[in-house]
N, C-alpha and C positions, 0 to 999 in steps of 0.2 A: 118274544120281544127282542128286538135287535139292541145289543149293547153298544154304547158309545165307546169307541176305541181311543185310548189315550196313551200318549208317550210323555214320560217325565224326563226333563233334562235339568239336572242340578248336580253340582260337584260335591255337595254335602250329603254323604251317604245316609246319615241319620234322618235328615229332613226328607230325603227321597223315599226312604223305607217307611217312615211314618205316614207320608202322604199316600203311598201305595196301599198301605193297610186301610186307611180311611176310605179311599176310592173303591177298593175291592170289596168292602162291606156293603156297598150300594149296588143293588141288582141292575141298575141302569148303566154302570160303568165297567170297563175292563181295561186294565193297564196292560198294553201289549208290548211295550218296550220301555227301557230306561237307558239313559246316556249320561255320561259325566262331563261331556263337553260338546261344543257345536259340531266339530268334525265327526266325532263318533255318531252323533245324531244324524247328520246328513248322510253318512255312509249307510246308516240303518234304513234309510228311506228306499233303498234299492230292494229290500226284502219285505218291509212291512210299512204300510201307509196308515197313519192314525187319522181319526176324525178331528182330533184336536191335540194341541201340544201345550203342556204346562212347562214353561221355561224360565229358569233363573236368568236375570239380566247379566249378572257379573259372574261369568264362568271362567275357570282357569283354562289356560291353553291359548292357542293361536287365534281363537275366534270367540268373542263374547256372545251373549244371547241375542243382542240386537243385530249383530252381523249375521248370525245363524238365521234369524227370522227373515232378514232381507233375502238370503239364499232360498229359503223355503218359498217365499213369495215369487221368486223367479221360476222355480221348478214346479211348484204345486200350489193349489189353492187350499191350504190348510190353515185354519185359524190358530193363532198363538195367543195364549194368556201368559203375560209376564208375571213372575213371582220375584220379589226382591225385598231386601232389607234397606236398600238405598232409595231414598225418596227426594234427592236433591233435584232442583228444577232442570239442570242440564241433562241428567240421566232420563228424567221423565219426558223431556222434550224429544230426545232421540228415540225413545221407545214409541212415542205417539206417531212418529213418521212411519 
């Protein structure tokens, strides 16, 4: 059975590690890469392309998760699932685009 390759993008190490542990216990998933910000993630696409990305919206650094997702859409056709503790209407509207 082919595993679904996942990249985790979140600047909170504990959350990222916990999510990786949960995903890796499922035989259908394989976490192939982790990144702490949008730029690191986009750079990683040169060496490993996931089937799906789980990304925090509010990343530290020069590029937030929404901006990184726009770049992914320009370069690849990889689905992105946003993870966030922020549920205000403005943030959700930007993410939906």
